[in-house]
C-alpha positions, 0 to 999 in steps of 0.5 A: 862562927865562920872560918876565914881563908886569906888568899894572897899572890906572889912573884907575878900577877895573872896567875889565876888567884881569882880562879883559885879562890873560886875553885876552892869555894866550889869544892868546899861548897861541894862538901856541903859548906856554905861559902862566901867570897870577898875581894880586897883591891889595893888600888886607889880608885873608889871602884873599877867603874871609871877604869879602862877595860884595856887596863883592868878588864871587865867591870862586873856588876852585881844585882845591887848595882855595885861595879866590882872586880871581874873576879867576882864574876868567877866567884858567882859562876863557880859557886852560884852565890850572887855577889853584892856590894859588900863583897868587893872593896878598894883602898879608894873606898876605904880612904874615901869613907875615912876622910868623909868621917874625918871631915865630919869630926867623927874621930873627935880630933884624933890623928887618922892613921893607916894603923889602926884606922885603915886596917880596922876598916879593912877588918870590919869589912872582912868580918861583917855579915858572915853569920850564915857562912861556914867559910869566908874566902878573902882574896887580896889583889895584887902581889906581896911586896906591892906598896899599896897592898901593905895595909891589907896584908897588915889587916889580915895579919892582925885577923890571924891573931884576933880570930879564935884558934883554927879560924884563919888560914893563909893560902899563897899562890906563886909561880914555879917557872921552867928554865929551858936552858937549865931543864929545871923548874926553879923554886927560888921565886917562890922562896923569895915570895914567901920570905917577903910574906913572912917579913910582914908577919904572915906565914902561909899554911898552904902553897899553891904553885902554878906550873906548866909541868908536874913538880918533882918530889925533890922540888916539893921537899925543897919548897917545904923546907925553905918555905916552912910548910908541910910537904903535903901542903905544897900543891901544884897548880898545873895548867888545864884546858878549861877553867871549869877543870880547875875545881876537880884538878885542885881537889885531886891535888889536895888543896881543899884537904890541906886548907881544912887540915890547916883549920883543924877540920878532920871530919869534913864530908867528901865533896860531890864533884859530879856536877863539875865532872859533867861540865868538864865532860860536855866541854871536852866532848862536843858534838859539833862546833860553831864560829862566833864573831865578837865585834868590839873595841876592846878586843886587844884584852880578852879580859874586857869581855870575860863574862861574855866569853864564858857565857858563850861557852856556857851556851855551847855546853848547853847545846853540846857544841864547841864555840870558837870565838873570832875577835874582831876590832870594830874599827876594821869595818870602818875601812874594810868590807865586813864580808871577808871577815863575817861571811863564814861565821855562824853568829855575830855578837856586838858587846857593850862599850862606851864612846864613838870610837869603833861605833861605825864598825859595830853599825856595819856588823849589825847591817851585815847580820840583818842583810845576810840573815846571820844570827845577831846578838847586840848587848847594851851598846850593841843594841843601840847600834842595831837601832841606829843601823835600822833607823838609817837603812830601813827607816830612811833616817840617814842622820840617825845617831847617838847624843853620846857622839855629840849633838844630832838632829836625829837622836835615836839614842840619848842620855838617860835623865830619869828612871825609877829604882825601887820606889825612888826616882833617879835623875842624872845630867850631863855635867854630873860625875862619871863614877857610879852614876850609870843605871846600875844593877838589876831592873825588871822588864816586861816582855811582849807575850808571843815574842821570841824573847818571851819564848826564850825566857819562858816568861813575860817578866824578867830581871837583868843587870844593867850598866849604861848611861844612854838609851834608845829614844822611845819617840822612834819606837813606832817608826822602827817597829813599822820597819820590822824592829819590834820593841819586845821588852820594856820597863814595867812603866813602859818608858824605857826600852829593854829588848828589840828583835827583828820579826823578819830575821831568823835570830836578831835580838838586842838587849839593853842589859848584860845577860852574860853577868848572870850566866853560869856553867850549871845554869847557862843564860837562856839568851846565850843558849838560844843564840848558840842554837841559832848559830848551829842552825846557821852552820848547816846553811854556810 
């Protein structure tokens, strides 16, 4: 039977609870255990699909088409296990399902309440489908004390009593701030956070305390005494140079050992951390560096492009180079010449996005890359803008645009109305709901034999994850190909464009999917590996 570790957070958000969960999963996996990670999000949105990236960060899409929290990206990158729609749930999803059942009369007239109905739904979600796993790590979003998180804390409290002895453990992540004027690390925020957690019936077994300097033994003893945990179970979470140093650092501090002890496991095999040591070695000892410009519209919050920045790092690890990211708001290019911003970079990446704002700047970035022979990587919206740029400036279609921006006589990009998923046809229209209605999840694509992308993948058939509502209009394919933009990847039925590349350019590729979602430090995505290699070639010319 699977054992459960519930990961909670306190004091403040953004302490790295998702990374801590992923790192713990990676170390347990390195010990030979089968691990699953799940995320419980207290917000009332059904999923993060309609939330602004500047508020919530990126939306991580799974193979089965779920729009999930970005922490699931950390889970995948650190463990290699593909997440699915059963690994993330929100209060909104739980209430939506319960109210649907209530309207159908499935509760037979009973009063629907938070306890037991909501908490039972949470418990069922946590426990379902774990037969093949040794450990299930369950992260609860937000911080202890948040009113919307109370049903989740109550549910995991109940599970602590209902699961067999030594089958549940609680890890609490807190902050230990340093006060310069006092010259001290302060334990009081952690004490109050644990007090709040204990007031709702949960006693943490292990404390993971984030800090920017080592915790003196006296403060560790103080935390142990006032928070009622063993001194050895007070684990310091020091800042590290790279997120890929975290598994080794937390193992060195004894996090996995203390979790295993809390679960009564004393004979666990030692972990093989050699793969993580090698990733860290490559990251910290590059043999060169490249500069990559990311021209997007959500650059004010880097978490909006979390998987993207990590995939570029993976490409750097594969090529043994450091990747320096230059974040550029695409709206800048709507008023300024892009040359001063881009003439010294070795590669330009235009990521996904929605809406007209900033689109003109992305088109300018694609034009600069095409004209100046700078490696260009367009992802989703970035591919669409590259096609509009080509239509306007090489094919002579000056009115080329996207119907996403309003009515146009030359719809180079238009809304998808029909596509095949498995054995079924999916249909959409303009008046439909926004949430969950995009083309989501993994779809196959057929690549042109002999094309650059076929050489990069080493195959003519691939599967990649999608998240988009608009597509490049195949009616313009012949004209665009005549002007050097090859449609080198299409859906198996030939109806949907998946990849374009320039045949007259050193490295110019646009993809309709999101390859960054499948990249891992141990398995860098081939497109990112090739893009960084092209940037290395460019660096020798600049």
